[in-house]
TIVEXZA-484864 format. One line per field, with one value per atom (N, C-alpha, C): residue in three letters; atom name; y, z, x. Coordinates in steps of 0.2 Angstrom, whole numbers. Example, Ala and Ser with C-alpha at 12.3 -4.5 7.8 and 13.67 -1.06 7.14 Angstrom:
! TIVEXZA-484864
r: c(ALA:ALA:ALA:SER:SER:SER)
a: c(N:CA:C:N:CA:C)
Y: c(-28:-22:-16:-11:-5:0)
Z: c(39:39:39:35:36:39)
X: c(66:62:66:64:68:64)
! end
This chain:
! TIVEXZA-484864
r: c(MET:MET:MET:ARG:ARG:ARG:HIS:HIS:HIS:ALA:ALA:ALA:ALA:ALA:ALA:LEU:LEU:LEU:ARG:ARG:ARG:THR:THR:THR:PHE:PHE:PHE:LEU:LEU:LEU:THR:THR:THR:LEU:LEU:LEU:SER:SER:SER:LEU:LEU:LEU:THR:THR:THR:LEU:LEU:LEU:ALA:ALA:ALA:PHE:PHE:PHE:THR:THR:THR:ALA:ALA:ALA:PRO:PRO:PRO:ALA:ALA:ALA:ARG:ARG:ARG:SER:SER:SER:ALA:ALA:ALA:ASP:ASP:ASP:ALA:ALA:ALA:GLU:GLU:GLU:PRO:PRO:PRO:PRO:PRO:PRO:MET:MET:MET:GLN:GLN:GLN:THR:THR:THR:VAL:VAL:VAL:ARG:ARG:ARG:VAL:VAL:VAL:ALA:ALA:ALA:PRO:PRO:PRO:ASN:ASN:ASN:THR:THR:THR:HIS:HIS:HIS:TYR:TYR:TYR:VAL:VAL:VAL:LYS:LYS:LYS:GLY:GLY:GLY:LEU:LEU:LEU:SER:SER:SER:GLN:GLN:GLN:LEU:LEU:LEU:GLY:GLY:GLY:SER:SER:SER:PRO:PRO:PRO:LYS:LYS:LYS:ASN:ASN:ASN:GLN:GLN:GLN:ASN:ASN:ASN:PHE:PHE:PHE:ILE:ILE:ILE:SER:SER:SER:ASN:ASN:ASN:ALA:ALA:ALA:GLY:GLY:GLY:PHE:PHE:PHE:VAL:VAL:VAL:VAL:VAL:VAL:THR:THR:THR:PRO:PRO:PRO:THR:THR:THR:GLY:GLY:GLY:VAL:VAL:VAL:VAL:VAL:VAL:VAL:VAL:VAL:VAL:VAL:VAL:ASP:ASP:ASP:ALA:ALA:ALA:LEU:LEU:LEU:GLY:GLY:GLY:SER:SER:SER:PRO:PRO:PRO:ARG:ARG:ARG:LEU:LEU:LEU:ALA:ALA:ALA:GLU:GLU:GLU:ARG:ARG:ARG:LEU:LEU:LEU:THR:THR:THR:ALA:ALA:ALA:ALA:ALA:ALA:ILE:ILE:ILE:ARG:ARG:ARG:ARG:ARG:ARG:ILE:ILE:ILE:THR:THR:THR:PRO:PRO:PRO:LEU:LEU:LEU:PRO:PRO:PRO:ILE:ILE:ILE:THR:THR:THR:HIS:HIS:HIS:VAL:VAL:VAL:VAL:VAL:VAL:VAL:VAL:VAL:THR:THR:THR:HIS:HIS:HIS:TYR:TYR:TYR:HIS:HIS:HIS:ALA:ALA:ALA:ASP:ASP:ASP:HIS:HIS:HIS:ILE:ILE:ILE:TYR:TYR:TYR:GLY:GLY:GLY:LEU:LEU:LEU:GLN:GLN:GLN:HIS:HIS:HIS:PHE:PHE:PHE:LYS:LYS:LYS:ALA:ALA:ALA:MET:MET:MET:GLY:GLY:GLY:ALA:ALA:ALA:GLN:GLN:GLN:ILE:ILE:ILE:VAL:VAL:VAL:ALA:ALA:ALA:HIS:HIS:HIS:ARG:ARG:ARG:ALA:ALA:ALA:ALA:ALA:ALA:GLN:GLN:GLN:ALA:ALA:ALA:TYR:TYR:TYR:ILE:ILE:ILE:GLN:GLN:GLN:SER:SER:SER:ASP:ASP:ASP:THR:THR:THR:ALA:ALA:ALA:ARG:ARG:ARG:LEU:LEU:LEU:ARG:ARG:ARG:LEU:LEU:LEU:GLU:GLU:GLU:ALA:ALA:ALA:SER:SER:SER:ARG:ARG:ARG:SER:SER:SER:ASP:ASP:ASP:LEU:LEU:LEU:ALA:ALA:ALA:PRO:PRO:PRO:TRP:TRP:TRP:ILE:ILE:ILE:ASP:ASP:ASP:ASP:ASP:ASP:GLN:GLN:GLN:THR:THR:THR:ARG:ARG:ARG:ILE:ILE:ILE:VAL:VAL:VAL:ASP:ASP:ASP:ALA:ALA:ALA:ASP:ASP:ASP:LEU:LEU:LEU:TRP:TRP:TRP:ILE:ILE:ILE:ASP:ASP:ASP:GLY:GLY:GLY:PRO:PRO:PRO:THR:THR:THR:SER:SER:SER:PHE:PHE:PHE:LYS:LYS:LYS:VAL:VAL:VAL:GLY:GLY:GLY:GLY:GLY:GLY:VAL:VAL:VAL:VAL:VAL:VAL:PHE:PHE:PHE:GLU:GLU:GLU:VAL:VAL:VAL:ASP:ASP:ASP:HIS:HIS:HIS:VAL:VAL:VAL:GLY:GLY:GLY:PRO:PRO:PRO:SER:SER:SER:HIS:HIS:HIS:THR:THR:THR:PRO:PRO:PRO:GLU:GLU:GLU:ASP:ASP:ASP:LEU:LEU:LEU:VAL:VAL:VAL:VAL:VAL:VAL:TYR:TYR:TYR:VAL:VAL:VAL:PRO:PRO:PRO:THR:THR:THR:GLU:GLU:GLU:ARG:ARG:ARG:VAL:VAL:VAL:LEU:LEU:LEU:PHE:PHE:PHE:ALA:ALA:ALA:GLY:GLY:GLY:ASP:ASP:ASP:LEU:LEU:LEU:PHE:PHE:PHE:PHE:PHE:PHE:ASN:ASN:ASN:GLY:GLY:GLY:ARG:ARG:ARG:LEU:LEU:LEU:PRO:PRO:PRO:PHE:PHE:PHE:VAL:VAL:VAL:GLY:GLY:GLY:MET:MET:MET:ALA:ALA:ALA:ASP:ASP:ASP:SER:SER:SER:SER:SER:SER:GLN:GLN:GLN:TRP:TRP:TRP:ILE:ILE:ILE:ARG:ARG:ARG:SER:SER:SER:LEU:LEU:LEU:GLU:GLU:GLU:ARG:ARG:ARG:VAL:VAL:VAL:LEU:LEU:LEU:ALA:ALA:ALA:PHE:PHE:PHE:ASP:ASP:ASP:THR:THR:THR:ALA:ALA:ALA:ALA:ALA:ALA:VAL:VAL:VAL:VAL:VAL:VAL:PRO:PRO:PRO:GLY:GLY:GLY:HIS:HIS:HIS:GLY:GLY:GLY:THR:THR:THR:ALA:ALA:ALA:SER:SER:SER:THR:THR:THR:GLU:GLU:GLU:PRO:PRO:PRO:ARG:ARG:ARG:LYS:LYS:LYS:ASP:ASP:ASP:ILE:ILE:ILE:GLY:GLY:GLY:MET:MET:MET:THR:THR:THR:ARG:ARG:ARG:ASP:ASP:ASP:TYR:TYR:TYR:LEU:LEU:LEU:LYS:LYS:LYS:HIS:HIS:HIS:LEU:LEU:LEU:ARG:ARG:ARG:ALA:ALA:ALA:SER:SER:SER:MET:MET:MET:ALA:ALA:ALA:ARG:ARG:ARG:ALA:ALA:ALA:VAL:VAL:VAL:GLU:GLU:GLU:ASP:ASP:ASP:PHE:PHE:PHE:VAL:VAL:VAL:PRO:PRO:PRO:PHE:PHE:PHE:GLU:GLU:GLU:GLU:GLU:GLU:ALA:ALA:ALA:TYR:TYR:TYR:ALA:ALA:ALA:THR:THR:THR:THR:THR:THR:ASP:ASP:ASP:TRP:TRP:TRP:SER:SER:SER:ALA:ALA:ALA:PHE:PHE:PHE:GLU:GLU:GLU:SER:SER:SER:THR:THR:THR:PRO:PRO:PRO:MET:MET:MET:PHE:PHE:PHE:ASN:ASN:ASN:PHE:PHE:PHE:ALA:ALA:ALA:ASN:ASN:ASN:ARG:ARG:ARG:MET:MET:MET:ASN:ASN:ASN:ALA:ALA:ALA:TYR:TYR:TYR:ASN:ASN:ASN:THR:THR:THR:TYR:TYR:TYR:LEU:LEU:LEU:LEU:LEU:LEU:LEU:LEU:LEU:GLU:GLU:GLU:GLN:GLN:GLN:GLU:GLU:GLU:ALA:ALA:ALA:LEU:LEU:LEU:GLY:GLY:GLY:THR:THR:THR:LYS:LYS:LYS:ARG:ARG:ARG)
a: c(N:CA:C:N:CA:C:N:CA:C:N:CA:C:N:CA:C:N:CA:C:N:CA:C:N:CA:C:N:CA:C:N:CA:C:N:CA:C:N:CA:C:N:CA:C:N:CA:C:N:CA:C:N:CA:C:N:CA:C:N:CA:C:N:CA:C:N:CA:C:N:CA:C:N:CA:C:N:CA:C:N:CA:C:N:CA:C:N:CA:C:N:CA:C:N:CA:C:N:CA:C:N:CA:C:N:CA:C:N:CA:C:N:CA:C:N:CA:C:N:CA:C:N:CA:C:N:CA:C:N:CA:C:N:CA:C:N:CA:C:N:CA:C:N:CA:C:N:CA:C:N:CA:C:N:CA:C:N:CA:C:N:CA:C:N:CA:C:N:CA:C:N:CA:C:N:CA:C:N:CA:C:N:CA:C:N:CA:C:N:CA:C:N:CA:C:N:CA:C:N:CA:C:N:CA:C:N:CA:C:N:CA:C:N:CA:C:N:CA:C:N:CA:C:N:CA:C:N:CA:C:N:CA:C:N:CA:C:N:CA:C:N:CA:C:N:CA:C:N:CA:C:N:CA:C:N:CA:C:N:CA:C:N:CA:C:N:CA:C:N:CA:C:N:CA:C:N:CA:C:N:CA:C:N:CA:C:N:CA:C:N:CA:C:N:CA:C:N:CA:C:N:CA:C:N:CA:C:N:CA:C:N:CA:C:N:CA:C:N:CA:C:N:CA:C:N:CA:C:N:CA:C:N:CA:C:N:CA:C:N:CA:C:N:CA:C:N:CA:C:N:CA:C:N:CA:C:N:CA:C:N:CA:C:N:CA:C:N:CA:C:N:CA:C:N:CA:C:N:CA:C:N:CA:C:N:CA:C:N:CA:C:N:CA:C:N:CA:C:N:CA:C:N:CA:C:N:CA:C:N:CA:C:N:CA:C:N:CA:C:N:CA:C:N:CA:C:N:CA:C:N:CA:C:N:CA:C:N:CA:C:N:CA:C:N:CA:C:N:CA:C:N:CA:C:N:CA:C:N:CA:C:N:CA:C:N:CA:C:N:CA:C:N:CA:C:N:CA:C:N:CA:C:N:CA:C:N:CA:C:N:CA:C:N:CA:C:N:CA:C:N:CA:C:N:CA:C:N:CA:C:N:CA:C:N:CA:C:N:CA:C:N:CA:C:N:CA:C:N:CA:C:N:CA:C:N:CA:C:N:CA:C:N:CA:C:N:CA:C:N:CA:C:N:CA:C:N:CA:C:N:CA:C:N:CA:C:N:CA:C:N:CA:C:N:CA:C:N:CA:C:N:CA:C:N:CA:C:N:CA:C:N:CA:C:N:CA:C:N:CA:C:N:CA:C:N:CA:C:N:CA:C:N:CA:C:N:CA:C:N:CA:C:N:CA:C:N:CA:C:N:CA:C:N:CA:C:N:CA:C:N:CA:C:N:CA:C:N:CA:C:N:CA:C:N:CA:C:N:CA:C:N:CA:C:N:CA:C:N:CA:C:N:CA:C:N:CA:C:N:CA:C:N:CA:C:N:CA:C:N:CA:C:N:CA:C:N:CA:C:N:CA:C:N:CA:C:N:CA:C:N:CA:C:N:CA:C:N:CA:C:N:CA:C:N:CA:C:N:CA:C:N:CA:C:N:CA:C:N:CA:C:N:CA:C:N:CA:C:N:CA:C:N:CA:C:N:CA:C:N:CA:C:N:CA:C:N:CA:C:N:CA:C:N:CA:C:N:CA:C:N:CA:C:N:CA:C:N:CA:C:N:CA:C:N:CA:C:N:CA:C:N:CA:C:N:CA:C:N:CA:C:N:CA:C:N:CA:C:N:CA:C:N:CA:C:N:CA:C:N:CA:C:N:CA:C:N:CA:C:N:CA:C:N:CA:C:N:CA:C:N:CA:C:N:CA:C:N:CA:C:N:CA:C:N:CA:C:N:CA:C:N:CA:C:N:CA:C:N:CA:C:N:CA:C:N:CA:C:N:CA:C:N:CA:C:N:CA:C:N:CA:C:N:CA:C:N:CA:C:N:CA:C:N:CA:C:N:CA:C:N:CA:C:N:CA:C:N:CA:C:N:CA:C:N:CA:C:N:CA:C:N:CA:C:N:CA:C:N:CA:C:N:CA:C:N:CA:C:N:CA:C:N:CA:C:N:CA:C:N:CA:C:N:CA:C:N:CA:C:N:CA:C:N:CA:C:N:CA:C:N:CA:C:N:CA:C:N:CA:C:N:CA:C:N:CA:C:N:CA:C:N:CA:C:N:CA:C:N:CA:C:N:CA:C:N:CA:C:N:CA:C:N:CA:C:N:CA:C:N:CA:C:N:CA:C:N:CA:C:N:CA:C:N:CA:C:N:CA:C:N:CA:C:N:CA:C:N:CA:C:N:CA:C:N:CA:C:N:CA:C:N:CA:C:N:CA:C:N:CA:C:N:CA:C:N:CA:C:N:CA:C:N:CA:C:N:CA:C:N:CA:C:N:CA:C:N:CA:C:N:CA:C)
Y: c(-91:-90:-84:-79:-72:-70:-70:-68:-71:-78:-81:-79:-76:-75:-68:-64:-57:-57:-62:-62:-65:-69:-71:-65:-61:-55:-50:-48:-44:-48:-53:-57:-57:-59:-59:-52:-48:-42:-36:-39:-35:-36:-31:-33:-35:-40:-42:-38:-41:-36:-37:-31:-30:-26:-26:-22:-15:-10:-3:0:4:5:13:17:23:28:32:37:40:37:40:39:44:43:36:34:27:20:20:16:16:22:23:19:17:12:18:17:20:23:29:32:37:35:36:39:45:46:43:41:38:43:45:50:44:46:42:46:52:58:64:69:75:80:77:80:76:70:65:60:59:55:50:45:41:39:35:33:26:21:14:10:8:4:-1:-5:-12:-17:-22:-29:-32:-30:-34:-32:-35:-33:-28:-23:-18:-18:-16:-18:-11:-10:-5:-4:-8:-7:-4:-5:-1:5:6:11:10:4:2:5:6:9:3:-1:-6:-4:2:4:9:12:17:24:29:36:38:42:48:56:59:66:71:73:77:85:88:95:99:104:109:116:119:128:131:128:132:127:121:116:110:106:98:94:90:84:77:76:69:64:58:52:47:46:41:45:43:46:42:35:32:28:25:21:23:28:31:38:44:51:53:49:49:47:43:43:47:51:58:62:64:68:68:62:59:61:60:60:68:71:79:80:79:81:80:72:72:76:78:83:90:91:99:98:92:92:94:93:95:100:103:109:112:118:122:123:122:123:121:121:119:112:108:103:104:104:107:102:95:90:84:79:71:68:64:60:52:50:45:37:34:29:23:22:18:19:18:18:12:11:5:9:4:7:10:5:8:13:16:22:28:27:32:35:32:33:40:41:47:53:52:59:64:64:69:74:71:75:81:79:82:88:85:89:95:94:100:104:102:107:112:109:112:109:104:101:99:98:96:89:86:77:75:70:69:61:59:51:48:44:43:41:44:42:35:31:24:22:26:25:26:30:32:26:20:16:12:11:8:14:20:23:24:22:21:14:10:1:0:-7:-10:-12:-13:-15:-10:-4:1:3:2:4:-1:-6:-11:-12:-11:-11:-5:0:6:5:1:-2:-6:-11:-15:-12:-8:-4:-1:2:7:3:-4:-8:-11:-15:-17:-13:-7:-2:2:3:8:9:15:21:24:21:25:27:22:22:24:27:27:32:34:38:43:47:52:52:45:42:44:45:44:45:42:41:48:51:56:56:60:61:65:63:69:74:81:86:86:83:81:75:73:66:66:61:62:56:56:50:47:49:47:50:49:52:60:63:69:72:79:81:88:90:96:98:105:108:109:110:114:117:123:126:124:124:122:115:110:102:99:95:91:85:85:77:74:69:64:59:59:55:50:45:39:33:34:26:21:15:9:4:5:0:-2:-6:-10:-15:-16:-19:-21:-18:-21:-18:-13:-10:-7:-5:-2:6:8:16:17:11:13:18:23:26:26:28:29:36:40:45:45:48:50:57:58:63:65:67:65:69:75:78:75:71:66:58:56:51:46:47:43:42:36:34:30:33:30:25:19:13:12:14:11:3:0:-7:-11:-9:-12:-17:-14:-16:-16:-24:-25:-29:-23:-26:-29:-35:-41:-43:-44:-49:-50:-54:-56:-50:-49:-45:-48:-42:-45:-45:-49:-50:-48:-50:-50:-51:-46:-48:-45:-44:-40:-44:-39:-42:-43:-49:-50:-49:-50:-50:-42:-38:-31:-28:-31:-31:-32:-38:-38:-34:-32:-28:-20:-19:-13:-12:-18:-18:-17:-19:-19:-11:-8:-2:4:1:4:3:-2:-4:1:4:8:15:17:24:23:30:30:33:27:28:27:30:29:26:27:22:23:17:15:14:18:17:15:8:4:5:2:5:0:-5:-9:-12:-9:-13:-7:-9:-4:-2:5:8:4:2:-1:3:2:5:-1:-7:-12:-14:-9:-11:-17:-17:-23:-30:-30:-36:-37:-32:-31:-32:-28:-27:-35:-37:-43:-49:-48:-54:-53:-48:-47:-49:-48:-50:-58:-60:-68:-71:-69:-72:-72:-66:-66:-71:-70:-75:-82:-84:-91:-93:-88:-89:-90:-87:-87:-92:-96:-100:-106:-106:-114:-115:-109:-109:-110:-107:-108:-115:-119:-125:-129:-127:-132:-131:-124:-122:-126:-126:-129:-136:-138:-146:-149:-143:-144:-148:-146:-148:-144:-145:-142:-139:-133:-128:-131:-135:-138:-143:-147:-152:-147:-143:-137:-133:-132:-130:-134:-140:-144:-145:-146:-150:-144:-138:-133:-132:-131:-131:-123:-122:-114:-113:-118:-117:-111:-108:-102:-97:-96:-91:-92:-98:-100:-96:-94:-91:-83:-81:-74:-72:-65:-63:-63:-65:-64:-70:-75:-81:-85:-86:-91:-86:-81:-75:-75:-73:-70:-76:-80:-85:-89:-91:-97:-92:-87:-82:-79:-78:-75:-81:-87:-92:-93:-94:-94:-89:-81:-77:-78:-79:-81:-86:-92:-96:-95:-91:-88:-84:-80:-75:-78:-83:-87:-91:-94:-96:-93:-86:-82:-79:-79:-77:-82:-89:-94:-94:-92:-91:-85:-81:-76:-70:-71:-64:-62:-56:-52:-52:-51:-49:-44)
Z: c(96:90:86:90:87:87:91:90:83:83:76:71:70:66:63:68:67:63:65:63:56:55:48:44:46:43:40:46:45:39:40:36:31:26:20:18:21:19:18:21:20:12:11:1:2:-5:-5:-7:-4:-5:-12:-16:-21:-19:-24:-24:-25:-22:-22:-28:-32:-38:-38:-42:-43:-42:-41:-40:-48:-54:-60:-63:-68:-72:-74:-77:-81:-76:-70:-66:-63:-64:-62:-65:-62:-65:-68:-74:-76:-73:-74:-70:-75:-76:-81:-78:-81:-77:-82:-80:-83:-82:-86:-85:-85:-79:-78:-79:-78:-79:-81:-83:-85:-82:-75:-70:-66:-67:-62:-67:-62:-65:-59:-61:-56:-61:-55:-58:-56:-60:-58:-56:-49:-47:-51:-51:-52:-49:-53:-49:-48:-43:-41:-33:-30:-23:-23:-18:-16:-16:-19:-20:-22:-21:-23:-31:-34:-41:-43:-40:-42:-37:-33:-27:-23:-23:-19:-22:-30:-33:-36:-30:-31:-29:-28:-26:-31:-31:-35:-31:-33:-31:-36:-34:-37:-38:-41:-40:-44:-41:-45:-44:-51:-52:-52:-47:-46:-49:-49:-51:-47:-42:-36:-34:-33:-32:-33:-32:-32:-26:-26:-21:-23:-18:-20:-15:-18:-14:-14:-8:-5:-8:-6:-6:-9:-11:-15:-8:-11:-6:-5:-6:-5:-6:-2:-4:-12:-14:-21:-27:-26:-29:-28:-22:-21:-25:-26:-30:-38:-40:-46:-48:-42:-44:-45:-41:-41:-47:-50:-57:-61:-60:-67:-66:-59:-59:-61:-60:-64:-70:-75:-81:-84:-80:-81:-79:-73:-69:-65:-64:-60:-53:-52:-46:-40:-35:-29:-27:-24:-19:-13:-13:-6:-1:-2:1:-1:4:4:6:5:10:8:14:15:16:12:12:18:19:25:26:31:33:33:26:24:20:21:20:12:8:1:0:4:3:5:12:16:15:13:14:10:5:1:4:11:14:16:18:20:15:8:2:2:3:2:8:15:20:20:18:16:10:7:1:4:10:13:12:9:9:15:16:22:21:27:27:30:27:30:31:37:37:43:44:49:55:61:69:70:68:68:66:62:60:67:71:76:81:80:84:82:75:68:70:69:69:76:81:88:89:84:86:83:88:85:77:77:67:64:65:61:61:68:69:65:66:63:57:53:46:43:48:44:44:49:51:46:44:39:32:32:24:23:29:27:24:26:24:17:17:11:5:8:0:1:3:2:-4:-8:-5:-4:-7:-7:-1:4:10:15:18:23:29:33:39:41:34:34:32:29:30:36:36:45:42:46:46:48:44:45:47:53:56:50:52:47:51:47:51:53:49:51:53:58:59:59:55:55:58:62:64:62:55:52:45:42:35:37:32:31:24:22:16:17:11:11:3:2:-3:-6:-13:-16:-22:-22:-29:-32:-25:-28:-28:-28:-30:-23:-22:-16:-17:-10:-9:-3:-5:1:3:9:13:18:16:21:23:31:33:32:29:28:31:37:41:48:52:48:45:39:34:31:26:26:31:33:40:44:50:54:50:48:46:40:35:28:26:21:20:12:9:3:1:-6:-6:-13:-13:-19:-22:-28:-30:-35:-32:-37:-43:-45:-50:-55:-54:-58:-60:-53:-54:-52:-49:-47:-39:-39:-32:-31:-26:-23:-17:-20:-15:-11:-11:-7:-8:-4:-4:-2:-2:-1:-8:-14:-21:-23:-25:-28:-35:-41:-47:-51:-53:-57:-53:-46:-42:-36:-32:-26:-21:-16:-13:-5:-2:4:10:13:18:25:26:32:38:44:50:49:42:41:44:46:47:40:37:33:31:36:36:34:39:38:30:28:22:17:17:12:11:18:20:16:17:14:7:3:-4:-6:-2:-5:-4:0:2:-5:-7:-13:-19:-20:-26:-25:-19:-19:-22:-22:-25:-33:-36:-42:-46:-49:-51:-59:-62:-68:-70:-63:-62:-55:-54:-48:-48:-44:-44:-39:-38:-32:-31:-25:-22:-26:-29:-34:-39:-47:-52:-56:-61:-66:-65:-65:-63:-67:-63:-65:-68:-75:-75:-77:-73:-73:-65:-61:-54:-51:-53:-50:-52:-58:-61:-56:-57:-54:-47:-43:-36:-34:-39:-36:-36:-38:-38:-31:-30:-23:-17:-18:-13:-14:-19:-20:-17:-18:-15:-7:-4:2:6:2:4:3:-2:-1:3:5:10:17:17:24:25:19:20:20:17:17:24:27:33:38:38:43:45:39:38:42:40:45:52:54:61:64:62:64:65:60:61:65:68:71:66:60:54:56:57:58:51:52:45:40:41:35:31:35:31:27:31:28:21:21:15:10:12:6:3:6:4:0:1:-2:-7:-12:-19:-20:-23:-25:-32:-36:-43:-46:-44:-47:-47:-42:-41:-43:-43:-44:-50:-54:-60:-60:-53:-54:-50:-53:-50:-43:-41:-33:-29:-33:-28:-24:-28:-26:-18:-19:-13:-8:-11:-5:-2:-6:-4:2:2:9:16:16:21:22:17:18:20:19:22:29:32:37:42:41:45:45:39:40:46:44:50:58:57:65:66:62:63:65:60:63:69:71:76:83:82:87:87:81:82:84:83:86:93:96:104:107:101:104:107:104:105:100:100:94:95:88:89:91)
X: c(20:19:18:15:14:21:26:34:37:34:38:35:28:26:28:28:32:37:42:49:49:44:43:41:36:34:40:43:49:54:55:60:58:52:49:47:45:43:49:55:61:63:66:67:75:77:82:88:93:100:104:104:107:115:119:126:124:124:122:125:119:122:125:127:128:123:123:118:118:116:117:109:107:102:99:106:107:104:106:104:96:93:87:80:75:71:66:63:59:52:51:44:41:35:31:24:21:14:10:5:-2:-8:-12:-18:-23:-28:-33:-40:-38:-44:-42:-46:-42:-38:-38:-33:-30:-31:-28:-23:-17:-13:-10:-5:-1:5:9:15:15:16:15:21:23:27:28:34:38:34:34:30:36:39:46:45:51:53:57:56:61:68:72:80:84:89:94:94:93:92:86:80:75:72:78:75:70:68:62:55:54:49:45:41:36:29:26:21:18:13:10:9:9:8:4:-2:-5:-4:-7:-8:-14:-16:-22:-20:-20:-18:-26:-26:-31:-28:-34:-31:-26:-26:-22:-16:-15:-11:-12:-6:-6:-9:-13:-12:-10:-5:-2:-5:-5:-9:-2:0:7:13:19:25:31:30:34:39:43:47:55:56:63:61:67:66:68:73:74:69:63:58:54:53:49:51:58:61:58:58:57:50:47:38:37:41:40:42:48:49:45:42:36:30:28:23:25:31:33:33:34:33:25:21:14:12:14:13:18:17:22:19:12:10:10:11:13:11:14:11:9:2:0:-1:-3:-5:-2:-1:0:-4:-8:-13:-9:-8:-4:-10:-10:-15:-14:-7:-6:2:3:11:15:16:20:26:32:38:39:36:36:31:28:22:26:29:31:38:42:49:50:46:47:44:42:38:41:48:52:54:54:56:49:43:36:37:37:38:43:49:53:51:46:45:38:36:29:23:23:16:14:8:4:2:5:5:-2:-7:-14:-13:-14:-14:-19:-22:-26:-21:-26:-22:-21:-23:-21:-14:-10:-4:0:0:3:6:2:4:10:10:15:21:20:27:30:27:31:33:32:33:40:41:48:48:42:43:45:41:43:51:54:61:65:64:69:67:60:61:66:66:70:77:78:86:89:85:86:86:81:83:88:90:95:102:102:106:104:99:98:97:93:91:96:101:108:109:110:110:103:99:92:89:89:87:94:96:102:101:106:103:101:99:95:88:87:80:76:70:66:59:57:47:45:41:39:31:30:22:19:11:8:6:6:3:-4:-8:-16:-17:-19:-20:-28:-32:-38:-41:-48:-51:-55:-58:-64:-63:-70:-70:-70:-67:-67:-65:-65:-65:-61:-57:-55:-56:-55:-54:-49:-45:-40:-42:-41:-44:-50:-55:-61:-62:-57:-58:-61:-65:-66:-62:-59:-55:-58:-62:-65:-62:-60:-54:-59:-58:-62:-57:-58:-56:-59:-55:-59:-54:-50:-46:-51:-48:-43:-44:-40:-40:-33:-30:-23:-18:-21:-17:-23:-22:-27:-29:-25:-25:-27:-29:-32:-35:-33:-38:-39:-44:-45:-46:-45:-46:-50:-56:-60:-62:-60:-62:-68:-73:-80:-79:-75:-76:-73:-66:-64:-67:-71:-74:-67:-63:-55:-56:-54:-54:-47:-43:-36:-37:-37:-39:-32:-26:-20:-21:-18:-17:-23:-29:-34:-34:-31:-33:-26:-24:-17:-20:-20:-22:-18:-20:-15:-11:-10:-6:-9:-7:-10:-7:-11:-11:-6:-3:1:-3:-5:-10:-7:-2:1:-2:-3:-6:-13:-17:-22:-29:-33:-41:-42:-43:-46:-53:-58:-64:-65:-62:-64:-62:-56:-54:-59:-63:-67:-73:-75:-80:-79:-72:-70:-70:-67:-68:-75:-81:-88:-89:-87:-87:-84:-77:-75:-79:-83:-86:-92:-94:-100:-99:-92:-90:-92:-95:-96:-88:-87:-79:-79:-74:-72:-66:-63:-55:-53:-52:-48:-40:-37:-30:-28:-26:-23:-17:-14:-7:-4:-4:-1:-4:0:-4:-7:-9:-11:-18:-21:-27:-32:-37:-43:-49:-51:-58:-63:-62:-67:-67:-68:-66:-70:-77:-80:-77:-74:-70:-63:-59:-52:-53:-56:-57:-60:-64:-66:-61:-57:-52:-48:-46:-43:-48:-54:-60:-61:-61:-62:-56:-50:-43:-45:-46:-46:-53:-58:-63:-60:-57:-55:-50:-45:-41:-44:-50:-54:-57:-61:-65:-60:-54:-51:-48:-45:-41:-47:-52:-58:-59:-60:-63:-57:-50:-45:-45:-46:-47:-52:-57:-64:-62:-59:-58:-51:-47:-42:-36:-37:-31:-25:-19:-13:-13:-9:-8:-3:0:5:0:-4:-9:-14:-16:-22:-19:-13:-9:-10:-6:-6:-12:-16:-24:-28:-27:-31:-31:-36:-35:-32:-27:-25:-25:-27:-27:-30:-35:-37:-33:-27:-24:-16:-16:-8:-5:-8:-3:-3:-7:-7:0:2:10:10:15:16:14:10:8:14:18:23:28:27:31:25:19:14:10:9:2:3:10:10:9:13:12:7:3:-5:-9:-9:-12:-11:-5:-1:-5:-4:-7:-15:-17:-25:-26:-24:-24:-24:-19:-17:-24:-25:-31:-38:-39:-44:-45:-38:-37:-40:-38:-39:-46:-48:-56:-60:-58:-61:-61:-55:-54:-57:-59:-63:-57:-51:-46:-43:-39:-36:-30:-28:-18:-17)
! end
């Protein structure tokens, strides 16, 4: 069953194939910077599946301008998108990009890393990501993306290691600005990081938080994920930038939707597991009405429920995936 779930994960998380477009400016999806604090900006990914048509621009990336350099959070889903993000930064400041903090090693957040690495930026990530980098899942995903996302992902695209692997909460300064990096995984992924900038009162939440759409739960530890969202809400923030969707200026309301969805998944699937109800019956009889109108419901919900059902079965047996 575990192998079947992995195959389902790979199949559904791989992007749809389109005819590869020419590399022209006209074919490129729009990328606009949004300011959320005096020195903090982000670009918002599209609410679509990754494809050649959108260059895999489906996630957000942010950046903070300090007096001596720029810190980027996440690298987007292709080298070309990273180039375009750099051009957007250059329209605001000529200062060097000194660091890229990776919230987690999913393809739509990391395939642009090699561009920043070539520029001399220091890549920062949590050490737990090393297991993914060395896995068949990462290798197969990249192989499939070279076909499904061509020409934006090709034989020259590679997965980039961090220069600085961290093991827990840490902080660093650039131009006197403090960046607090906290490990909140295993949640969406084992290596989940959030980045808090106290002087800006901005938190980058990665894929802990999908604003305005359902999250993709995958094989995540949803119980830990719920606890991590509570930790995020404890930060003093004026804005929270999610991994997908619009930045939130009402995090308790917006993050609460993701948290409530995860709680509903766990509660409904837990009852089914406890009562030995097969998944198909459990899914069909669960009331999903509170979330059916949320974007990505049709794509993500059934898979989220199935993976949660498997997780709770293993929790009941006292085992882990």
